[in-house]
matplotlib code that plots the C-alpha trace (Angstrom):
import matplotlib.pyplot as plt

x = [136.3, 133.4, 132.8, 133.2, 131.2, 132.0, 129.9, 133.1, 135.3, 138.8, 138.1, 139.9, 139.4, 141.3, 140.1, 141.4, 141.9, 141.7, 144.0, 141.0, 137.8, 135.7, 138.1, 139.2, 135.5, 135.7, 138.7, 137.1, 134.4, 135.9, 138.2, 135.3, 133.7, 136.8, 138.0, 141.2, 141.9, 144.7, 144.7, 146.1, 146.4, 149.3, 149.6, 152.4, 153.2, 149.1, 148.3, 151.0, 149.5, 146.3, 147.4, 149.1, 146.3, 143.7, 146.5, 146.4, 142.7, 141.4, 144.4, 144.3, 146.9, 144.5, 145.4, 148.1, 149.1, 150.4, 151.7, 150.5, 148.4, 144.8, 146.3, 149.3, 149.3, 152.3, 151.1, 147.9, 149.2, 152.6, 149.4, 147.6, 151.0, 151.4, 148.4, 148.3, 151.6, 150.5, 146.8, 146.2, 142.8, 141.2, 137.8, 136.8, 138.1, 136.3, 137.1, 137.1, 139.9, 139.5, 142.3, 142.0, 144.1, 144.0, 141.7, 138.6, 136.2, 136.2, 132.8, 131.2, 132.3, 135.7, 136.8, 139.8, 139.3, 142.9, 141.5, 137.9, 139.4, 142.6, 139.8, 137.5, 140.6, 142.6, 139.1, 136.7, 140.3, 141.5, 138.1, 138.7, 142.0, 141.9, 138.8, 140.1, 143.4, 141.3, 138.4, 141.4, 142.4, 139.0, 138.7, 140.9, 140.4, 136.5, 134.7, 135.0, 133.3, 133.9, 132.0, 132.3, 131.9, 129.8, 127.3, 124.0, 125.0, 125.8, 122.0, 120.1, 120.7, 122.4, 120.5, 123.0, 120.4, 122.4, 125.4, 124.0, 125.8, 128.8, 132.1, 131.3, 129.9, 129.0, 132.0, 130.8, 133.5, 132.4, 128.7, 130.4, 132.4, 130.0, 126.9, 129.4, 130.5, 127.2, 126.6, 130.1, 128.7, 126.0, 128.6, 130.6, 128.0, 126.2, 129.8, 130.9, 127.8, 128.7, 132.1, 130.6, 131.9, 129.6, 129.7, 127.3, 127.9, 127.3, 126.2, 126.3, 124.8, 126.8, 129.5, 130.5, 133.8, 133.9, 131.4, 130.5, 127.0, 125.2, 125.4, 124.5, 121.9, 120.4, 121.4, 119.5, 116.0, 116.1, 117.0, 114.0, 115.7, 119.6, 120.9, 124.5, 126.0, 128.8, 131.3, 130.1, 126.3, 127.5, 129.2, 126.5, 125.8, 128.9, 129.4, 126.4, 127.6, 131.2, 129.1, 128.1, 124.1, 124.2, 125.8, 122.3, 122.7, 124.4, 124.6, 122.8, 123.4, 122.6, 121.6, 122.2, 121.4, 118.8, 116.1, 118.0, 117.6, 114.0]
y = [137.7, 137.8, 140.4, 138.8, 137.9, 138.6, 135.8, 134.1, 137.2, 136.4, 133.4, 130.2, 127.2, 124.2, 121.5, 118.5, 116.5, 119.9, 119.5, 117.0, 118.1, 119.0, 120.3, 123.0, 123.9, 124.5, 126.8, 128.4, 129.4, 130.1, 132.6, 134.4, 135.0, 136.2, 133.8, 132.1, 128.7, 126.5, 123.0, 120.0, 117.2, 114.6, 114.8, 117.7, 117.9, 118.8, 120.7, 123.0, 123.4, 124.0, 126.8, 128.2, 128.2, 129.5, 132.0, 133.5, 133.0, 134.6, 137.1, 136.5, 135.5, 133.7, 130.2, 128.2, 125.0, 121.9, 118.7, 115.9, 112.8, 112.8, 109.4, 110.7, 112.3, 114.5, 115.8, 117.1, 118.5, 120.1, 122.0, 122.9, 124.1, 126.0, 127.7, 128.6, 130.6, 132.4, 133.2, 132.8, 130.7, 128.6, 128.8, 125.2, 122.4, 120.1, 116.5, 116.2, 113.4, 110.1, 108.1, 104.0, 101.4, 101.1, 97.9, 100.2, 99.4, 95.8, 94.1, 92.2, 89.1, 89.9, 92.4, 90.9, 90.8, 92.5, 95.4, 95.8, 96.4, 98.5, 100.6, 101.0, 101.4, 104.5, 106.1, 106.4, 106.0, 109.0, 111.3, 110.4, 111.5, 114.7, 114.9, 114.3, 116.4, 119.8, 119.6, 119.2, 122.8, 124.0, 123.3, 125.1, 128.1, 128.1, 127.7, 125.4, 123.8, 120.6, 119.2, 116.4, 115.5, 112.6, 110.7, 110.2, 106.6, 106.8, 107.6, 105.1, 101.7, 102.0, 102.1, 99.0, 99.6, 102.6, 100.7, 98.4, 98.9, 99.8, 98.0, 100.1, 99.6, 101.3, 99.5, 98.3, 99.8, 103.4, 102.5, 101.6, 104.8, 107.3, 105.5, 104.8, 109.0, 110.4, 108.7, 109.8, 113.2, 112.6, 111.8, 114.5, 116.8, 115.5, 114.7, 118.2, 119.7, 122.9, 123.4, 125.6, 123.4, 122.1, 119.3, 118.7, 116.9, 117.8, 115.0, 115.6, 113.1, 112.5, 114.1, 114.8, 113.1, 111.6, 109.4, 107.0, 108.1, 105.4, 105.5, 109.2, 109.0, 106.2, 108.3, 111.0, 109.3, 109.5, 113.1, 116.0, 118.4, 118.3, 115.1, 114.4, 117.6, 119.7, 120.6, 124.2, 122.9, 121.6, 125.3, 127.8, 124.9, 124.4, 128.1, 128.3, 125.8, 127.3, 130.8, 132.1, 132.5, 128.4, 128.6, 126.9, 124.1, 121.6, 117.5, 117.6, 115.7, 118.2, 116.4, 118.1, 115.5, 116.9, 114.5, 111.4, 110.1, 110.7]
z = [118.2, 119.5, 122.2, 125.9, 128.6, 132.3, 134.3, 135.1, 135.5, 137.3, 138.0, 138.1, 136.5, 135.7, 132.8, 133.6, 130.4, 128.8, 125.8, 124.3, 122.2, 125.3, 126.6, 124.1, 123.5, 127.1, 127.7, 124.5, 126.7, 129.8, 128.6, 126.2, 129.7, 131.3, 133.5, 133.4, 132.2, 133.2, 130.9, 132.8, 130.2, 129.9, 126.4, 126.0, 122.5, 122.3, 125.2, 123.9, 120.6, 122.2, 124.7, 121.7, 119.1, 121.9, 122.8, 119.7, 118.4, 121.7, 121.6, 125.7, 128.2, 130.2, 128.8, 131.2, 131.4, 133.7, 132.3, 134.5, 135.2, 136.9, 138.4, 139.9, 143.1, 143.0, 139.8, 141.0, 144.0, 142.3, 140.2, 142.9, 144.7, 140.9, 141.1, 144.5, 144.1, 140.7, 141.6, 145.3, 144.7, 142.3, 141.6, 139.6, 138.3, 135.2, 135.5, 132.1, 131.4, 130.1, 131.0, 129.1, 128.2, 124.4, 124.8, 125.8, 123.4, 122.9, 122.6, 125.5, 125.1, 124.0, 127.2, 129.0, 133.5, 133.4, 131.2, 132.8, 136.0, 134.6, 132.9, 135.8, 138.3, 136.4, 135.2, 138.3, 140.7, 138.4, 139.3, 143.1, 143.3, 141.3, 143.4, 146.8, 146.3, 144.8, 147.4, 150.4, 149.2, 149.0, 152.0, 153.6, 150.8, 151.9, 148.7, 145.5, 142.8, 141.0, 137.4, 136.5, 133.0, 132.8, 130.4, 129.0, 129.6, 132.9, 133.2, 131.0, 129.9, 125.9, 122.9, 121.5, 118.3, 116.9, 116.7, 113.7, 111.1, 111.9, 114.0, 116.9, 120.3, 123.9, 126.0, 128.8, 131.0, 129.8, 131.1, 134.2, 135.0, 134.0, 136.1, 139.0, 138.7, 138.8, 142.1, 142.8, 142.6, 144.8, 147.6, 147.7, 147.3, 150.2, 151.8, 151.6, 153.1, 155.2, 153.3, 150.4, 147.9, 145.4, 142.9, 139.8, 136.9, 133.0, 130.9, 127.3, 124.5, 121.9, 120.4, 116.8, 115.9, 112.9, 113.0, 110.7, 108.7, 109.3, 113.1, 112.8, 110.9, 113.8, 117.0, 115.5, 114.5, 119.2, 119.2, 119.2, 116.8, 116.2, 116.6, 117.6, 119.1, 118.7, 121.9, 121.8, 122.1, 125.4, 126.7, 128.0, 130.3, 131.6, 131.6, 133.7, 136.2, 136.9, 137.3, 140.8, 138.7, 139.9, 143.3, 144.8, 142.3, 144.3, 143.3, 140.5, 137.0, 134.1, 130.8, 127.8, 124.9, 121.9, 124.1, 123.3, 126.5, 126.8]

ax = plt.figure().add_subplot(projection="3d")
ax.plot(x, y, z, "-o")
ax.set_aspect("equal")
plt.show()
């Protein structure tokens, strides 16, 4: 195992949606920086596997979990109560969940209005609810840190041409959700003025996840070096935002995309 750093020593970090591709890599990086992780996810089977795998891989007891849904208030409150009882504090949350219904991803003219409203509601609504409940705890605690995982498509209009030759598209709901999340980040940062709660967003470019070769080639033409990124390419920025080294970064959206959005 690689030598640990200590940027997050004894920090309690909650990863909402922590059992997915990004969440697992975030958890790994936090543990390697001597933080403690709670993986909050509604997929019990996957969450238990992630906890077991990371515990064995990192030889660490600092991987905790809670089975819950960010769109359910009681799940969030129970998680907060659990963390407070066990650790006496919560240092940061990473809003990384992406709740959606089965029809997300349809082409624009095929999107059903009910699906459109549902996906915006559960996604932005879930981010609002989780932020609201944890921020209330942070307010009482006297400090806190919220990091929203957004996207370059919250910053720029979609490059539809990179999907040419594939059956993929950039869903209209995704673009709206992520742009809304970026502004929600600024809203909260400003609203929490004087409460010692900071809020930032991290906007990745595309992340490698078995996409078609044609798409990968199209995507890379807009990048400066690598093209599609690996989940691990985001962890340096995440750790910085979680650490005290970034204590005066507030209300910002940090883009990590190998120049794709230029």
